[in-house]
NUKEMI-9164 format. One record per residue (C-alpha): residue number from 1; chain; x negated, y negated, z negated. Coordinates in Angstrom, 3 decimals. Layout:
NUKEMI-9164
NUM/A/X/Y/Z
...
END
This chain:
NUKEMI-9164
1/A/-104.989/102.536/40.365
2/A/-103.121/102.968/37.543
3/A/-99.717/100.970/38.293
4/A/-98.094/104.432/37.613
5/A/-99.984/106.081/34.856
6/A/-98.386/105.007/31.585
7/A/-100.682/104.052/28.625
8/A/-101.262/105.763/25.337
9/A/-99.185/103.345/23.281
10/A/-96.145/103.774/25.713
11/A/-96.644/107.481/26.052
12/A/-97.182/108.126/22.123
13/A/-93.888/106.154/21.897
14/A/-92.099/108.115/24.501
15/A/-92.877/111.364/22.371
16/A/-91.128/110.494/19.533
17/A/-87.325/111.041/19.353
18/A/-86.895/107.273/20.350
19/A/-86.704/108.323/23.966
20/A/-84.529/110.778/25.677
21/A/-87.236/113.128/27.705
22/A/-85.245/113.421/30.601
23/A/-84.949/110.246/31.657
24/A/-88.246/109.308/31.584
25/A/-88.798/108.701/35.218
26/A/-91.085/106.194/36.542
27/A/-90.659/103.787/38.385
28/A/-87.598/102.861/36.276
29/A/-84.456/100.448/37.538
30/A/-82.252/98.733/35.334
31/A/-80.509/95.588/34.667
32/A/-79.914/92.781/32.268
33/A/-77.018/93.108/29.947
34/A/-75.702/89.729/29.085
35/A/-74.178/89.614/25.298
36/A/-72.218/86.640/23.989
37/A/-69.776/86.406/21.174
38/A/-66.061/87.062/22.700
39/A/-67.471/90.187/24.304
40/A/-65.535/93.583/22.631
41/A/-67.700/96.777/22.151
42/A/-65.369/98.674/25.031
43/A/-66.250/96.459/27.518
44/A/-70.341/96.547/26.301
45/A/-70.104/100.293/26.136
46/A/-68.068/99.927/29.834
47/A/-71.829/97.987/31.245
48/A/-73.988/100.593/29.431
49/A/-72.050/103.279/30.674
50/A/-71.824/101.775/34.322
51/A/-75.821/101.952/34.039
52/A/-76.284/105.318/33.382
53/A/-73.471/106.170/36.289
54/A/-75.884/104.767/38.598
55/A/-78.784/106.989/36.816
56/A/-80.424/103.330/35.610
57/A/-81.830/104.313/32.384
58/A/-83.654/100.977/31.449
59/A/-82.632/97.409/30.529
60/A/-82.886/94.278/29.203
61/A/-81.399/92.173/26.295
62/A/-81.642/88.275/25.877
63/A/-81.448/88.216/21.632
64/A/-80.170/84.975/21.336
65/A/-80.518/83.383/17.716
66/A/-77.583/81.339/18.353
67/A/-75.608/84.212/18.315
68/A/-76.646/85.832/15.183
69/A/-78.260/82.949/13.331
70/A/-75.139/81.088/11.540
71/A/-75.382/77.456/10.431
72/A/-74.983/78.558/6.379
73/A/-78.398/80.380/6.971
74/A/-76.840/84.162/7.275
75/A/-77.769/86.261/9.635
76/A/-75.219/88.452/11.388
77/A/-76.079/91.459/14.114
78/A/-73.211/93.408/14.655
79/A/-72.358/91.689/18.075
80/A/-75.828/93.503/19.422
81/A/-75.690/96.241/17.400
82/A/-72.458/97.900/19.639
83/A/-74.933/97.087/22.428
84/A/-77.578/98.981/20.588
85/A/-75.504/101.120/19.567
86/A/-74.026/101.820/23.524
87/A/-77.447/101.776/25.135
88/A/-78.474/104.781/22.678
89/A/-74.751/106.672/23.949
90/A/-75.387/106.536/27.684
91/A/-79.476/107.159/27.185
92/A/-80.242/103.571/27.788
93/A/-83.658/102.109/27.077
94/A/-84.163/98.105/25.987
95/A/-86.490/95.611/26.507
96/A/-85.154/92.904/23.358
97/A/-86.338/89.770/24.861
98/A/-86.906/87.261/21.710
99/A/-84.965/84.550/22.932
100/A/-85.288/81.599/19.875
101/A/-82.318/78.683/19.540
102/A/-82.533/76.535/21.839
103/A/-80.045/74.258/24.365
104/A/-81.991/74.856/27.165
105/A/-81.027/78.118/29.714
106/A/-84.901/79.468/30.410
107/A/-85.754/79.145/26.276
108/A/-87.906/78.137/24.122
109/A/-91.967/77.857/25.789
110/A/-93.787/76.257/23.244
111/A/-93.359/74.921/19.254
112/A/-92.412/71.807/18.845
113/A/-93.582/71.231/15.341
114/A/-94.976/72.944/12.752
115/A/-91.138/73.754/10.847
116/A/-90.361/74.988/14.598
117/A/-93.194/77.660/14.452
118/A/-91.892/78.403/10.800
119/A/-88.433/79.139/12.279
120/A/-89.468/81.125/15.170
121/A/-91.347/82.916/12.654
122/A/-88.909/83.795/10.753
123/A/-86.498/84.352/13.587
124/A/-88.794/87.010/14.972
125/A/-89.387/88.993/11.509
126/A/-85.363/89.129/11.465
127/A/-84.942/90.671/15.035
128/A/-87.914/92.844/14.809
129/A/-87.182/93.684/10.584
130/A/-83.384/94.604/11.920
131/A/-83.961/96.187/15.481
132/A/-86.815/97.876/15.232
133/A/-84.881/101.349/13.560
134/A/-82.642/101.608/16.840
135/A/-83.631/104.544/18.870
136/A/-82.387/102.947/22.186
137/A/-85.288/100.310/21.676
138/A/-88.051/100.662/23.722
139/A/-90.215/97.075/23.618
140/A/-90.532/93.993/22.982
141/A/-90.259/90.824/25.372
142/A/-92.144/87.552/23.718
143/A/-90.448/85.605/25.359
144/A/-88.741/84.556/28.590
145/A/-90.853/83.269/31.936
146/A/-93.633/80.982/30.300
147/A/-94.267/78.307/32.593
148/A/-93.636/74.742/32.446
149/A/-94.798/73.423/36.043
150/A/-97.919/72.456/34.905
151/A/-97.666/69.865/31.875
152/A/-96.704/70.982/28.244
153/A/-93.866/68.745/26.258
154/A/-95.724/65.821/24.557
155/A/-95.079/66.270/20.922
156/A/-97.108/66.168/17.824
157/A/-97.432/69.827/17.809
158/A/-98.929/69.928/20.876
159/A/-101.140/67.600/20.590
160/A/-102.593/69.152/17.503
161/A/-103.107/72.087/19.578
162/A/-104.778/70.451/22.099
163/A/-107.226/68.509/19.569
164/A/-107.925/71.561/17.790
165/A/-108.835/73.102/21.691
166/A/-110.998/70.372/22.311
167/A/-113.118/70.119/19.549
168/A/-113.961/73.994/20.657
169/A/-114.966/73.302/23.541
170/A/-118.891/72.962/24.891
171/A/-120.235/70.833/27.452
172/A/-121.082/72.770/30.558
173/A/-124.234/73.633/31.941
174/A/-123.049/72.919/35.255
175/A/-122.496/68.754/35.513
176/A/-122.386/68.197/39.255
177/A/-125.205/66.608/39.779
178/A/-124.260/64.100/37.014
179/A/-121.761/62.481/39.229
180/A/-118.848/61.284/37.757
181/A/-116.705/64.666/37.035
182/A/-112.634/65.012/36.494
183/A/-112.113/67.206/33.854
184/A/-109.002/68.725/34.311
185/A/-108.472/68.656/30.205
186/A/-104.905/69.277/30.233
187/A/-104.593/71.901/33.385
188/A/-107.208/74.170/31.167
189/A/-105.126/73.341/27.773
190/A/-102.356/74.644/29.063
191/A/-104.340/78.115/30.250
192/A/-105.055/78.433/26.267
193/A/-101.635/76.767/25.008
194/A/-99.818/79.849/27.218
195/A/-102.518/82.477/25.870
196/A/-102.359/80.943/22.273
197/A/-98.493/81.258/22.118
198/A/-97.731/84.137/23.097
199/A/-100.820/86.203/21.548
200/A/-99.442/84.471/18.462
201/A/-95.819/86.010/19.046
202/A/-97.273/89.106/19.451
203/A/-99.294/89.284/15.901
204/A/-96.209/88.866/14.255
205/A/-94.508/91.519/15.796
206/A/-96.845/93.741/15.719
207/A/-97.259/93.050/12.494
208/A/-93.787/94.747/11.235
209/A/-93.567/96.958/14.380
210/A/-97.299/97.935/15.166
211/A/-96.743/100.761/18.184
212/A/-94.074/99.068/20.309
213/A/-94.631/98.123/23.910
214/A/-95.409/94.006/24.728
215/A/-94.156/92.657/27.757
216/A/-93.465/88.932/29.006
217/A/-92.765/87.637/32.606
218/A/-93.967/84.704/34.433
219/A/-91.637/83.057/36.265
220/A/-91.878/80.395/39.797
221/A/-95.404/82.370/40.771
222/A/-96.394/80.726/43.575
223/A/-96.088/77.104/41.558
224/A/-97.208/78.188/38.366
225/A/-100.115/80.646/38.981
226/A/-102.221/77.653/37.709
227/A/-101.088/77.902/34.111
228/A/-101.249/81.981/34.186
229/A/-104.709/83.344/32.146
230/A/-103.618/87.363/32.982
231/A/-106.979/88.902/32.055
232/A/-106.882/87.115/28.747
233/A/-103.396/88.650/28.201
234/A/-103.865/91.945/28.870
235/A/-105.454/92.471/25.764
236/A/-102.482/92.176/23.658
237/A/-99.710/93.127/26.241
238/A/-98.853/96.577/27.136
239/A/-97.098/95.685/30.772
240/A/-97.183/92.704/32.675
241/A/-94.247/91.379/34.298
242/A/-92.723/88.465/36.527
243/A/-89.468/86.712/37.299
244/A/-88.420/86.574/41.088
245/A/-85.628/85.134/42.410
246/A/-85.335/83.994/45.835
247/A/-82.560/81.129/45.382
248/A/-85.237/79.961/42.802
249/A/-89.058/81.517/43.385
250/A/-89.368/81.682/47.156
251/A/-89.479/77.848/48.082
252/A/-92.543/78.373/50.624
253/A/-90.003/81.247/52.360
254/A/-87.561/81.879/54.810
255/A/-84.902/84.125/54.301
256/A/-86.510/86.619/56.988
257/A/-89.385/86.517/54.740
258/A/-88.054/87.186/51.328
259/A/-89.537/91.005/51.392
260/A/-92.985/89.507/52.571
261/A/-92.326/87.210/49.220
262/A/-91.610/89.987/46.995
263/A/-95.126/91.738/48.398
264/A/-96.760/89.032/47.465
265/A/-95.327/88.494/44.352
266/A/-95.859/91.936/43.375
267/A/-99.649/91.812/44.253
268/A/-100.771/88.829/42.182
269/A/-98.780/90.452/39.379
270/A/-100.846/94.072/40.213
271/A/-103.980/91.906/40.319
272/A/-103.283/89.735/37.342
273/A/-101.775/93.504/35.117
274/A/-105.251/94.780/35.822
275/A/-105.914/97.910/34.194
276/A/-102.264/97.745/32.943
277/A/-99.103/98.614/34.112
278/A/-96.485/95.588/36.091
279/A/-93.039/95.268/36.156
280/A/-90.898/92.947/38.202
281/A/-88.565/92.058/35.033
282/A/-85.846/90.247/36.567
283/A/-84.735/90.055/40.201
284/A/-81.992/88.491/41.228
285/A/-79.208/90.743/41.841
286/A/-75.944/88.738/42.350
287/A/-74.902/85.848/43.802
288/A/-75.517/81.853/42.970
289/A/-72.590/79.643/42.952
290/A/-73.966/76.731/41.386
291/A/-77.476/77.828/39.196
292/A/-79.414/78.242/42.119
293/A/-81.763/76.254/43.850
294/A/-80.889/77.488/47.144
295/A/-78.086/79.047/47.112
296/A/-77.689/83.077/47.887
297/A/-76.468/86.240/47.667
298/A/-78.527/89.539/48.445
299/A/-77.049/92.249/50.275
300/A/-76.994/96.030/49.846
301/A/-80.151/95.861/52.399
302/A/-82.490/92.969/51.285
303/A/-81.494/95.344/47.251
304/A/-83.364/98.661/49.041
305/A/-86.164/95.842/50.768
306/A/-87.259/94.727/47.374
307/A/-86.773/97.945/45.262
308/A/-89.199/99.328/47.621
309/A/-91.346/97.329/48.106
310/A/-92.121/96.631/44.563
311/A/-92.127/100.463/43.990
312/A/-94.750/100.420/46.931
313/A/-96.684/97.494/45.152
314/A/-97.127/99.657/42.222
315/A/-94.475/98.597/39.890
316/A/-93.147/100.721/36.871
317/A/-90.217/99.309/36.727
318/A/-87.639/96.791/37.679
319/A/-84.422/94.793/36.274
320/A/-82.262/93.115/37.344
321/A/-80.661/89.730/36.490
322/A/-77.766/90.706/35.654
323/A/-75.726/93.610/35.165
324/A/-72.568/91.550/33.971
325/A/-72.051/88.084/34.388
326/A/-71.984/84.954/31.252
327/A/-68.756/84.163/30.648
328/A/-69.402/80.732/29.543
329/A/-71.583/77.919/30.492
330/A/-74.543/77.435/32.819
331/A/-74.914/80.973/35.612
332/A/-71.353/81.538/33.846
333/A/-69.750/84.301/36.907
334/A/-72.973/84.069/38.342
335/A/-75.814/86.547/39.131
336/A/-73.989/89.919/38.580
337/A/-74.218/93.744/40.179
338/A/-70.659/94.331/39.193
339/A/-67.742/92.515/39.780
340/A/-65.132/90.742/37.732
341/A/-63.331/93.925/36.992
342/A/-66.190/95.421/36.013
343/A/-66.935/97.552/39.732
344/A/-69.721/97.799/40.780
345/A/-70.779/95.659/44.244
346/A/-72.532/97.326/47.130
347/A/-75.329/95.552/45.586
348/A/-75.227/98.035/42.418
349/A/-74.505/100.930/44.322
350/A/-77.612/100.412/46.727
351/A/-79.910/100.024/43.311
352/A/-78.443/103.232/41.817
353/A/-79.124/105.232/45.041
354/A/-82.829/104.082/45.030
355/A/-82.898/105.411/41.598
356/A/-81.484/108.678/42.320
357/A/-83.868/109.185/45.244
358/A/-86.842/108.077/42.908
359/A/-85.482/110.520/40.433
360/A/-84.982/113.264/42.779
361/A/-88.763/112.994/43.870
362/A/-90.087/112.143/40.252
363/A/-93.330/114.264/39.905
364/A/-94.089/112.576/43.360
365/A/-93.736/109.060/42.139
366/A/-95.015/109.305/38.299
367/A/-98.579/110.199/40.209
368/A/-98.277/107.198/43.292
369/A/-100.419/104.328/43.110
370/A/-101.288/101.977/46.059
371/A/-103.973/102.745/48.287
372/A/-106.678/100.199/48.536
373/A/-107.525/98.546/51.786
374/A/-110.797/96.998/50.191
375/A/-109.611/93.388/51.234
376/A/-108.420/90.480/48.747
377/A/-107.022/87.118/49.593
378/A/-107.782/85.261/47.076
379/A/-107.081/81.865/45.226
380/A/-108.242/80.255/42.136
381/A/-106.556/77.446/39.510
382/A/-108.712/74.695/40.687
383/A/-107.856/74.325/44.168
384/A/-103.944/74.196/42.836
385/A/-104.843/71.816/40.062
386/A/-106.335/69.681/42.750
387/A/-104.321/69.920/45.291
388/A/-101.602/68.542/42.905
389/A/-103.746/65.755/41.463
390/A/-104.359/64.799/44.912
391/A/-100.504/64.031/45.969
392/A/-99.684/60.117/46.065
393/A/-95.813/59.651/44.781
394/A/-93.241/59.019/48.132
395/A/-95.974/59.535/50.820
396/A/-94.524/61.273/53.517
397/A/-94.448/64.908/54.257
398/A/-93.189/65.573/57.376
399/A/-95.721/67.087/59.805
400/A/-98.658/66.757/57.598
401/A/-97.469/69.759/55.366
402/A/-101.193/70.681/54.776
403/A/-101.836/67.804/52.373
404/A/-98.929/68.439/50.301
405/A/-98.219/70.819/47.292
406/A/-98.169/73.957/48.128
407/A/-100.568/74.278/51.112
408/A/-103.784/76.415/49.215
409/A/-100.872/78.989/48.528
410/A/-99.330/79.006/52.086
411/A/-102.725/79.032/53.445
412/A/-103.509/82.137/51.625
413/A/-100.280/83.364/51.911
414/A/-100.138/83.272/55.833
415/A/-103.345/85.511/55.927
416/A/-101.550/88.127/53.526
417/A/-98.572/87.901/56.043
418/A/-100.538/89.087/58.571
419/A/-102.417/91.571/57.398
420/A/-99.505/92.843/56.062
421/A/-97.455/93.123/59.563
422/A/-100.540/95.086/60.083
423/A/-99.576/97.697/58.149
424/A/-102.185/96.861/55.455
425/A/-101.854/96.608/51.362
426/A/-104.475/93.737/50.125
427/A/-104.872/92.630/46.651
428/A/-103.721/89.080/45.792
429/A/-106.144/87.437/43.483
430/A/-107.058/84.986/41.657
431/A/-111.146/84.642/41.651
432/A/-111.760/85.126/37.687
433/A/-110.082/88.857/38.536
434/A/-112.286/90.251/41.317
435/A/-115.154/92.366/40.011
436/A/-118.267/90.346/41.023
437/A/-120.836/93.112/39.395
438/A/-120.049/95.620/41.931
439/A/-123.667/97.109/43.705
440/A/-122.086/97.696/47.359
441/A/-119.383/95.980/48.614
442/A/-119.695/97.754/51.987
443/A/-116.141/97.863/53.911
444/A/-114.459/95.199/51.202
445/A/-113.158/91.852/52.593
446/A/-112.695/88.441/51.168
447/A/-110.541/85.850/52.515
448/A/-110.868/82.437/50.941
449/A/-108.333/80.325/52.905
450/A/-108.024/76.844/52.054
451/A/-109.345/76.817/48.845
452/A/-110.101/73.386/47.645
453/A/-112.591/73.841/45.125
454/A/-114.976/76.745/44.789
455/A/-116.400/76.532/41.343
456/A/-119.606/76.827/40.466
457/A/-119.568/80.148/38.352
458/A/-118.156/81.873/41.609
459/A/-121.561/80.891/44.007
460/A/-123.591/83.451/42.737
461/A/-121.079/85.890/43.198
462/A/-120.001/84.876/46.340
463/A/-123.720/84.931/47.733
464/A/-124.038/88.698/45.756
465/A/-120.781/89.999/47.630
466/A/-121.949/89.192/50.977
467/A/-125.727/90.209/50.198
468/A/-124.507/93.703/48.979
469/A/-122.517/94.513/52.275
470/A/-119.153/92.425/52.297
471/A/-117.686/90.542/54.628
472/A/-116.368/86.819/53.577
473/A/-114.418/84.975/55.945
474/A/-113.345/81.387/55.221
475/A/-110.977/78.753/56.131
476/A/-109.701/75.126/55.889
477/A/-111.515/73.119/53.493
478/A/-112.606/76.017/51.369
479/A/-115.571/74.625/49.164
480/A/-114.578/70.986/49.397
481/A/-115.448/70.622/45.995
482/A/-116.638/72.198/43.063
483/A/-114.408/72.815/39.569
484/A/-114.880/69.212/38.693
485/A/-113.491/67.859/41.945
486/A/-116.848/66.502/43.079
487/A/-117.662/66.604/46.736
488/A/-120.148/69.073/46.986
489/A/-120.544/68.831/50.951
490/A/-121.483/65.380/50.281
491/A/-124.225/66.249/47.714
492/A/-125.334/68.919/49.055
493/A/-123.709/72.179/50.017
494/A/-124.650/74.863/47.437
495/A/-123.748/77.439/49.784
496/A/-125.359/76.440/52.739
497/A/-127.472/79.263/54.073
498/A/-124.995/81.350/52.895
499/A/-122.287/79.998/55.214
500/A/-124.356/78.464/57.581
501/A/-123.746/75.249/56.962
502/A/-121.913/71.891/55.769
503/A/-119.301/70.186/56.417
504/A/-120.494/67.334/59.334
505/A/-116.986/65.567/58.999
506/A/-112.826/66.175/58.661
507/A/-111.126/64.327/60.956
508/A/-107.078/64.192/60.653
509/A/-106.161/65.294/64.172
510/A/-102.269/66.595/65.390
511/A/-99.776/68.402/63.624
512/A/-101.036/71.408/65.930
513/A/-103.949/71.720/68.069
514/A/-106.083/74.977/69.019
515/A/-108.927/76.105/67.718
516/A/-111.432/77.709/70.602
517/A/-113.454/80.276/68.954
518/A/-115.843/82.392/71.746
519/A/-116.582/85.874/69.472
520/A/-113.855/86.784/68.591
521/A/-112.767/85.028/72.067
522/A/-109.433/83.611/70.666
523/A/-107.551/80.804/70.695
524/A/-105.826/79.906/67.068
525/A/-103.554/77.758/66.413
526/A/-104.833/74.567/63.888
527/A/-102.957/72.390/61.816
528/A/-104.135/68.482/60.946
529/A/-107.666/68.507/60.198
530/A/-110.221/69.422/62.491
531/A/-113.380/69.952/61.036
532/A/-116.684/69.938/62.537
533/A/-120.024/71.897/61.037
534/A/-123.555/70.280/60.654
535/A/-125.006/73.779/61.541
536/A/-128.130/75.046/59.938
537/A/-128.107/78.944/60.533
538/A/-125.844/81.504/61.824
539/A/-124.492/81.815/65.376
540/A/-122.052/79.509/66.480
541/A/-118.697/80.953/67.842
542/A/-116.499/78.177/68.277
543/A/-116.830/74.577/69.782
544/A/-114.925/71.253/70.441
545/A/-116.219/69.482/73.240
546/A/-119.939/69.769/71.818
547/A/-119.145/69.933/67.963
548/A/-119.427/73.328/65.621
549/A/-116.447/74.307/64.701
550/A/-116.905/77.875/63.646
551/A/-120.169/79.796/62.911
552/A/-120.776/83.542/61.967
553/A/-123.831/83.794/59.318
554/A/-125.046/87.456/58.802
555/A/-126.663/87.636/55.070
556/A/-128.052/90.584/53.407
557/A/-125.986/93.847/54.970
558/A/-122.899/91.128/55.182
559/A/-121.507/88.135/56.895
560/A/-119.404/85.157/56.302
561/A/-117.270/83.766/59.361
562/A/-116.387/80.459/58.526
563/A/-114.027/78.337/60.405
564/A/-112.770/75.199/58.141
565/A/-110.245/73.988/60.361
566/A/-106.594/75.195/58.918
567/A/-106.248/78.429/61.136
568/A/-104.089/79.493/58.109
569/A/-101.647/76.820/58.088
570/A/-101.813/76.385/61.799
571/A/-100.609/80.072/61.645
572/A/-97.902/79.822/59.053
573/A/-96.115/77.141/60.865
574/A/-96.568/78.000/64.323
575/A/-97.177/81.403/65.760
576/A/-99.043/84.160/63.987
577/A/-99.738/86.518/66.411
578/A/-103.364/84.708/66.961
579/A/-104.350/84.829/63.774
580/A/-103.480/88.513/63.267
581/A/-105.692/88.946/66.226
582/A/-108.632/87.050/64.846
583/A/-108.104/88.448/61.491
584/A/-107.963/92.642/63.160
585/A/-111.130/91.716/65.182
586/A/-112.958/91.057/61.565
587/A/-111.529/93.877/59.632
588/A/-112.587/96.543/62.189
589/A/-114.886/98.477/59.257
590/A/-111.961/98.737/56.800
591/A/-110.972/102.341/56.673
592/A/-107.200/103.074/55.356
593/A/-104.994/106.725/55.801
594/A/-102.167/104.494/57.169
595/A/-101.454/101.120/59.682
596/A/-99.685/100.151/62.294
597/A/-101.517/100.361/65.937
598/A/-100.876/96.736/66.561
599/A/-98.958/94.042/64.155
600/A/-95.758/93.952/64.068
601/A/-94.233/91.057/63.344
602/A/-91.683/90.490/60.339
603/A/-92.223/94.780/59.753
604/A/-94.000/95.434/56.402
605/A/-95.293/98.651/55.242
606/A/-96.518/99.710/51.479
607/A/-98.727/102.909/51.193
608/A/-98.900/104.837/47.985
609/A/-101.220/107.888/47.396
610/A/-100.027/110.997/45.029
611/A/-102.386/113.549/44.750
612/A/-103.175/115.383/48.171
613/A/-99.660/113.276/49.526
614/A/-98.955/109.901/50.851
615/A/-95.746/107.784/50.786
616/A/-94.725/104.885/52.919
617/A/-92.412/102.307/52.852
618/A/-91.224/100.351/55.955
619/A/-89.395/97.734/56.180
620/A/-87.843/95.887/59.356
621/A/-87.147/92.508/58.835
622/A/-87.739/91.531/62.848
623/A/-84.321/91.231/63.622
624/A/-84.065/94.468/66.313
625/A/-84.251/97.948/66.416
626/A/-88.331/98.874/66.957
627/A/-89.955/101.855/67.494
628/A/-93.647/101.212/65.214
629/A/-96.433/102.793/65.994
630/A/-98.786/103.898/63.545
631/A/-101.926/105.324/62.720
632/A/-101.970/108.186/60.544
633/A/-104.402/110.750/59.531
634/A/-104.773/114.317/61.104
635/A/-102.401/116.894/59.687
636/A/-100.262/115.267/58.077
637/A/-96.420/115.109/58.835
638/A/-93.582/112.880/57.680
639/A/-90.408/113.895/55.993
640/A/-87.737/110.551/55.045
641/A/-87.198/110.490/51.028
642/A/-84.952/107.372/51.936
643/A/-83.717/105.139/54.301
644/A/-80.420/102.972/53.961
645/A/-79.581/103.071/58.494
646/A/-80.143/105.401/60.903
647/A/-83.711/105.295/62.269
648/A/-85.845/108.216/62.258
649/A/-89.522/109.550/62.984
650/A/-90.051/109.658/66.159
651/A/-93.341/111.786/66.070
652/A/-96.094/111.976/63.601
653/A/-96.944/108.770/65.019
654/A/-94.152/107.137/66.177
655/A/-91.123/105.765/63.525
656/A/-88.073/103.931/64.761
657/A/-86.482/101.719/62.557
658/A/-82.597/99.780/63.178
659/A/-82.678/95.977/62.029
660/A/-82.569/95.435/58.171
661/A/-83.894/99.266/57.581
662/A/-85.952/100.610/54.884
663/A/-87.667/103.553/55.462
664/A/-89.620/105.540/52.617
665/A/-91.498/108.290/54.273
666/A/-93.380/111.260/52.361
667/A/-96.392/112.475/54.181
668/A/-97.934/115.886/53.775
669/A/-100.150/118.460/55.380
END
């Protein structure tokens, strides 16, 4: 509930002479300005003028060491000085991204040696000492896109840091009953290593520029999230950020689902950010000619969808990659929001219109925060590690997506999708980010979809959650392993009393088969594995022949609903109506001010509260004109703040949306 409320550090900074108060509008929209040798001061000035014309007062600049540090050891900052002065002239604030010398497009992720670390340290000293005095400097981005796809480079420095980390580890109290353990030391070390390097950079900056906001943007969230320890990052960051490029990062999704992907990306980051604000630090703004994994150019409508979905998720700011294209090398002539004649494209005009709408209603949005539903879709690092560890090189993937890397995340996303299509804002959290110590969880729901590992440190928390009134919805092979890849269904399932039994067997069945439930009475598409239950307590709510395949088990003030077949993947790969019906029935006790009266496939809604008023963001990806029925609180009337087509509220409980339309409604009494 704090995403738009500026922390003390930012507020103190913005009250100095380093900021034009009239332009302090949040959420803020901006774009990356590419600075490179060959540009003239006049060109650079033009780009900042374009941002100002679109009412966009934030940008990001990548501080290429190779542009400033000459082979003879001297430094020349003049190219970037021109940019910082142009930004000041046009009232644009700069997030400066540290970018030590490298021959890679994405930048340095870790030091390669002690010598390299010293070179990075000197580079930081030069950057921060020189640019901290510019009034246009807003904050520092520690590095670009930490995250290495699960494996740090093997070099002497990494081995040294690993040895230091390993020496600090203590023998865990839980030892999987004495069985052999898979330690996942490389993965656990990577969590530490990313945190160590970012913290080291933060301290180097703060030694010279102690009050400036600090930020970092992760990337490829649905894959790389297994190496991010967001709660640890909060200790040295002012804001958390993310890159979100559909051409690179949304490979699990179809284009029709990109707004859903944007929403999920933001909600994962919002959970990770905790009590600090979050930004979308890089959002694709232009075409990929050669550099995108999936060649793609956003439409103006998609720009609206992504911006408003981010704002509806609580983003404090969104920065596009990028305003102007590079001129040479990788990405040259690509990604930009202006054309080669420096004229705004439809995408930039769309972004500017969103910013102008926010600015026009600045007070309303400044106090806005997402309205929680109490529903949390959860994932955990260990499940992602074990899924990757289980892959067989060269094994077939067609028709067996449930055993391929991605099934853990897609299973969770399936539930996230049907909740979104119900108009609900849910949390999407790593298990370690959840508060397991609340005295009462009445009205709260946790969904564990195919989280194949349930680490022992969460067993008591899950039990307390249910006993204190929470509902736990569990599906897929959740709990197949503990944190050591030990099969806890074989040696005594520690949550047997909570779940109402343990797994009896898992059978490979078919790409699609049906799971029949009796309470609620539903037929759910499932995928690949039919899991049967050795039931010891609770109510049978599903049979496959004479085999128990689903149970409901009350405990204390709450209950567990357990369907251990892959109904999440079944929904993701097929039609999601049945899963939506299942989830809707199970969350009847959840109370929210706004939701859809029934599932709206491929239509999303995000709800914000601002004081006593509400803001709803609706995005229609259904491909057809649709009248959406809403459940809205009595006495509130809608007023259109923004729409990019001609849809409109029909009355206080129905809204007409055209295909691809984004509509933002302000609800007041």
